[in-house]
C-alpha positions in Angstrom: 10.6 -10.5 24.2 7.0 -10.6 24.7 4.0 -9.8 22.6 2.2 -6.3 23.7 -0.5 -7.9 25.8 1.9 -9.8 28.3 3.7 -6.7 28.4 0.9 -4.8 29.7 0.5 -7.6 32.1 4.0 -7.4 33.8 3.3 -4.2 35.2 1.0 -4.9 37.8 2.0 -4.0 41.2 5.4 -3.1 40.1 7.8 -0.7 42.3 9.4 1.1 39.3 12.4 3.0 39.4 13.2 5.7 36.7 16.7 6.2 35.5 16.9 9.8 34.4 15.2 13.1 35.1 15.3 15.3 32.3 12.6 16.5 29.8 11.9 12.8 28.4 11.3 11.9 32.1 8.6 13.9 32.7 6.6 12.2 29.7 7.6 8.8 31.1 6.2 9.7 34.3 2.8 10.6 32.8 2.8 7.5 31.4 3.5 5.6 34.7 0.6 7.8 36.2 -1.8 6.4 33.9 -1.5 2.7 35.4 -2.9 2.6 38.7 -1.0 -0.8 39.3 2.3 1.1 38.8 4.0 2.6 41.7 6.3 5.2 41.0 9.1 4.2 43.9 12.0 6.4 42.8 13.8 8.8 40.0 17.5 8.6 39.9 20.0 11.1 38.3 23.2 12.0 38.4 22.1 15.6 39.1 20.6 14.6 42.7 23.5 15.0 45.1 21.2 13.9 48.2 18.6 11.4 48.5 15.0 13.1 49.6 11.7 11.8 49.2 8.7 13.8 48.0 5.1 12.8 47.7 6.2 9.2 48.4 8.9 9.1 45.6 12.7 9.1 46.4 15.0 11.4 44.3 18.4 10.1 44.5 21.9 10.0 42.6 22.1 7.1 40.4 24.3 5.5 42.5 21.4 5.0 45.0 20.0 1.8 42.8 23.6 -0.3 43.5 22.4 -0.8 47.1 18.9 -2.4 46.2 18.0 -5.8 45.7 17.4 -5.8 41.8 14.6 -8.7 42.0 12.2 -6.2 43.9 12.0 -3.7 41.5 11.6 -2.5 37.6 13.6 -0.3 35.9 13.1 1.7 33.0 15.7 4.3 31.2 14.1 7.4 31.1 16.6 9.3 28.8 15.9 10.3 25.4 19.3 10.6 24.0 19.9 6.9 22.5 23.6 6.9 22.8 23.3 7.8 26.6 20.6 5.1 27.2 22.4 2.4 25.8 25.8 3.6 27.9 23.8 3.8 30.9 22.2 0.1 30.5 25.5 -0.8 29.6 27.3 0.5 32.9 24.6 -0.5 35.4 24.5 -4.1 36.4 20.9 -4.7 36.1 19.5 -7.8 34.4 17.5 -6.9 31.0 14.8 -8.8 32.5 14.2 -6.3 35.4 13.3 -3.6 32.6 9.5 -3.0 31.8 8.4 -1.7 28.7 5.8 1.4 29.4 2.8 1.4 27.3 0.3 4.4 27.3 -3.2 3.3 27.2 -4.2 5.1 24.4 -2.2 3.2 21.8 -3.2 0.4 19.2 -0.7 -2.5 19.4 -1.2 -5.7 17.4 -1.5 -8.9 19.6 1.2 -10.4 17.3 3.5 -7.4 17.7 6.6 -8.0 20.2 7.8 -5.2 22.2 11.2 -5.3 24.2 12.3 -4.6 27.5 12.6 -1.0 28.7 10.8 0.3 25.3 8.6 3.1 26.0 5.4 3.7 23.7 3.6 7.1 24.0 0.1 7.8 23.2 -1.6 7.6 19.9 1.0 5.3 18.7 0.0 2.4 16.2 1.9 -0.6 15.9 0.7 -3.3 13.4 0.9 -6.8 12.9 4.1 -8.8 13.1 6.1 -5.9 14.0 9.2 -6.5 16.5 10.4 -3.7 18.6 13.2 -4.4 20.4 14.7 -3.2 23.8 15.1 0.3 25.1 13.5 1.9 22.2 11.1 4.8 22.3 7.9 5.3 20.0 7.2 8.7 20.4 3.8 10.4 20.2 1.3 9.8 17.3 4.1 7.7 15.2 2.8 4.6 13.0 4.9 1.7 12.5 3.3 -1.0 10.1 3.1 -4.6 10.0 6.4 -7.0 9.6 8.6 -3.9 11.0 12.1 -4.9 12.8 13.0 -2.0 15.2 16.4 -2.5 16.7 17.6 -1.8 20.3 17.9 1.9 21.4 16.1 3.4 18.3 13.6 6.5 18.8 10.9 6.8 16.4 9.6 10.7 16.8 6.3 12.1 17.1 4.1 11.7 13.7 6.7 9.3 12.5 5.6 6.7 9.7 7.4 3.6 8.9 5.4 1.7 6.1 5.5 -2.2 6.0 8.7 -4.5 6.2 10.9 -1.6 7.4 14.0 -2.0 9.3 15.7 0.0 11.3 19.1 -0.5 12.9 20.5 -0.1 16.5 20.4 3.6 17.8 19.0 5.2 14.9 16.8 8.4 15.4 13.7 8.9 12.9 12.8 12.5 13.2 9.3 14.1 13.6 6.9 13.6 10.5 9.5 11.5 8.8 8.5 8.8 6.5 9.9 5.5 5.3 8.1 3.8 2.4 7.7 0.0 2.5 10.7 -2.6 2.4 13.4 -0.2 3.0 16.2 -0.5 5.5 17.9 2.0 7.6 21.3 1.0 9.0 22.6 1.5 12.7 23.3 5.0 14.3 21.6 6.8 11.6 19.9 10.1 11.6 16.9 10.6 9.7 15.7 14.3 9.7 12.4 15.6 10.6 9.9 15.3 7.7 12.2 13.1 5.0 10.9 10.6 2.9 13.1 7.8 2.9 12.8 5.9 -0.6 15.8 3.9 -0.6 17.9 2.0 1.6 21.1 3.7 3.9 23.7 2.2 5.4 25.6 2.7 9.0 26.1 6.0 10.5 24.4 8.3 7.7 22.4 11.6 8.4 19.6 11.7 5.7 17.1 15.0 5.0 15.1 16.1 2.6 12.3 14.9 0.1 13.4 12.3 -1.4 15.9 11.8 1.5 19.7 12.1 0.7 22.8 11.8 2.7 24.1 14.8 4.1 27.9 15.8 3.1 30.1 15.5 5.7 
């Protein structure tokens, strides 16, 4: 875990391999294109049956990376689904240190914030003082993550969501577009916060919450 400025520095002269070639990968590729010191070396996905090269980028099956010397490349899992992102990381024998955070230049990130490996931060995001975003997260377009938040691994904060100060979000949780979590509240692991919901109390693990104020959906 490094602070935001250190993470920006780690991207220099990187041969980057993206794992995943779906819609989320397209947006991640746009972030890569904003950094002239990043080389998009390859995109791997199970849908590719053959290895081909187009415009200097290799497109190959995920098995392609097993033949590589991991120390010579950087990686990022460009898959939007939180559970699949975790599964891919656990199945691949790539050290966490080889996963690099990808941060769009049009962000505001406090120097005291910490950003984990493999995390992707989209344009317009604000992350304020002493917040910690852990590994393989997605902080999506125009999301606001206020001071002293704790965002666990594999979390997805959707576009225009707002997390007020001292919020805790558990592993794998998805905070929907435009949702708001007020200050000093906690969301457990593998939850879903519906789009536009307003969370005004704590929720435990594996809950789906919707509405204003947010309430657990009946199963």
